[in-house]
Steps between C-alpha positions, in 0.01 A plus 500: 500500500647239259797263485832611358632345176733278702209378711299428186791295364517317830131419486532364149798294600310364797217382276741317271769366732437281804678604823804279555649625822441747778662786312266463205203483736610822664539662158147401405351620829643846449316526169166386639418831665148627424471839332203726435488410132489131600202564727315689227559231237413216736176649638388595148486126419283406798182320394172466683484199729134411455414365158172618342199279568194467278139477610518123538781524751755356257831663437565652160797632315603840646501800274857621444379859496330475843746271680738773618518587867661845505444580868849373585645722228305794640644434846857495365444821301350665809802395709736641237304828492514528879874424493564782252282733706682427824845529342402832344389620842833387641683696233301810589587458868869464417485818291333690783746358749792627295353851513457504880762639731699210645489444868820449692398175665363359179817589315713344773314169489494509122877541481555210738264282299659587164847438630408138565393442140737455209510791258415289203170395659385860551285625210604838365153594378137403549359206306247621243253212515268659244768528233621147572147363456438701181832381357446133581396321179370172647292686761349747252420229247341279768273787606401602148440148369274406789305823543192361323341155535514274196124516448514881471769483232298247299177701534667822394671331205169353384329839523773677302482242221126552472517884499792588273300619200430866435170626630281805539417615854156401621288731713448264793633474856855373500556168672840350577594208272584283801391562857778646711454239775569228244822660378657559840520360847679571827834390352454748216433781746802428721740458209368827358570671831858370498558631148333834578711544814823445306388730217407778745865519605595619152609151393262440208773547231721251684208256524445525124868430442492199733188353338648540151674231301838465336372654175328828422164322475229580754435216743153399628625571854560863403149524361355370828713748698392796287133403528523465880667839551264664252210388716671635812556838335141502377371429852719773648389770256138391518517581871651840422234592245166628633194283442366534149827640365700182458558540127618143458383198310479128555480517879674206663441350842633688802794348683521429873673835551192684375257281691686545827298710739661818625723539194478858372654699219743676728626180662529277193849502347534544128534156336813603309701699752298545822730280712831608349797570725490878438212582731346836416706529181290307252665678206824311564320174425197594290678664209759221453230233529275663241798560270605135531147382419488728194829358374374148567185549296700652214720188483194275499342716227807458278474125540127505423553707185768258383256212544222683315724585205637147476856607582515255788336172597312428819702327768180327616142488379315813606806720556347784298180488704703507822700796370183694411351422840802620696523818290139583589553420867817708545361790298186497715718501815688802365177672394342469844821598681532815288135600525376824647332325793827317579643817655189632673301282734146603578584607858867582451646812662705762318821356644412153375432635154835680503676181606348319200603755238756251374223354279543807278875438494433139398294614201782725384768232550307236309435742215864611472684173563275242332310450175183416685279764335615411150451127559151547645399713201631238256316217675180704501550589131549133410168410664330800339621427146419130529151563636413759232619269224318199642171688552504687170148530358326416828269715704653665806287294735617183326868572552682211665820497703661201669493500884879517509511802269229670704703465819828602335344811345352612831825442691708690243265800490480500880880504531529780242237699689674471836858545383410826321309642797646845583832407334589742221788290368283191457219707344743631238643153450156363425450768235835454322538120524450361147286188467510318166174418324454138399393465136395139457231268378365329809497122499187388685656161571786653695497485875443834675812438711717440193590735221205711395517394140708504186665839471552667169803724501307787349482724803267795538627853486286612791699587811369372831615558857410358837242773554327407174491135606330581829243713319437226243464234771160644591367338179538161674260595778206301355704184550636594841285676759759686713753583228324822400503630859872433540569664163319812619709507818819449297411784261412730789832427675690545174359846423477634857733800520653414162406744227688311230307178564172689515576668168588163345164361599319809375665487158429135436325433173350190346736298281276257317161333509521175695305291249186436300244325721217277377249748640633779277491271200134413560418869543674582173733760646873531553722706730791703365755729657668795330856624548397727787352212700138593432262203471236490225219249444415442133279275295681203349389578147638854516 
């Protein structure tokens, strides 16, 4: 897949030193072998042969954004995908052959053949081509860096700069910011298929590790990988969910795998573990993969919090934004993989549902062995406290929330809803997990991705838990259409079969009046709350 360190040193030496004799020429020739990463990097630089021509028939300066010819890159990515597919099929045949009863003649010829080969040349185990590809840094980086054309990156960057301010949802048909056909091409599709094939063998944690850098900072390659696999998981679960019951948001384009005719729910492998080596035993791969992803997102969250609080500096411009993006993507992958529909296809038989019961085990493992629930509640509480402070004194329909905060809030509530589904331990954990209340004066000049404001150390005496945060998050629904629906699902899953949670919700009382609005001032009335939580409306002069 890529040259060894010695071969890289030989290439560098060959560029600097001129060959002096036959031995040096031989040394250089050995390092001139072409690898898959070389093919990807070389074809990604191919430019269009024909220069643009204006109406007068005269040549004009080509546009750098439209001068790429990515068909050669698509052909290389397709060849790599087919190579991985054929080698995986060969591995399956070898596994089946090992299980078959040996025939006498075959064994006799095999022994004669092996005896003619030196022992050191005989491999002792099968070559795992998937793991080797997922662990190869130059190959993974070449795929991730060239997955999108340059014009798509520039268009998306321009759109994000123009739409970073907080806004209120508008009641109009949603249109994609940039047409899907302008953001992707055939090379994008084939590279996505290569990444999805490797991830479906349970290698996504290894791919994240390979795409990472020498520091604990998130790399742009990891962000691209998380976004690609998130789309694959979204496509897979969209196929599982009956029409009209998708329950998702921000629908992305369907990949080739979904467009392929004849592909059904029962034949499509799961994008995280469907092609793993343990056929028929998905739990052996699914639970470790989901646990590894949960640990990965917790490490990224620690780094993001350190950047927000000013305890650490960004390694590169935009590191915090990349960290927030990858947290949302991985949490959404976990949320969809732990969902109720993930373990029950529309036409699944009872045996198939029993074979997928490991999803319930995954919920329990993630709740017991990670701090995922606590971290999601704290992220949601941070967005909630910041939004309420920023929108103090405004009407509900005028509430504004940044697009990034909208997406983060939905993802966190969705993950809380699915991880607590029919899991008593996680339901109780949501009820007893303390979540601090931020008492601060919001600085309107602060960025929504940075610290929420200037905190005063005078904390409030009110106790708040994860269950309270989910209940309070419904107040953000005017600024985010689908947040209220996911909050309702989360509350239902949290109280289902849990009398303690249901009693906690029943006994909730109001704590304080949110604020004095201009409308109340013009009407000459004020709202007060007594010690028992009862609300009273009085005249201002009383």
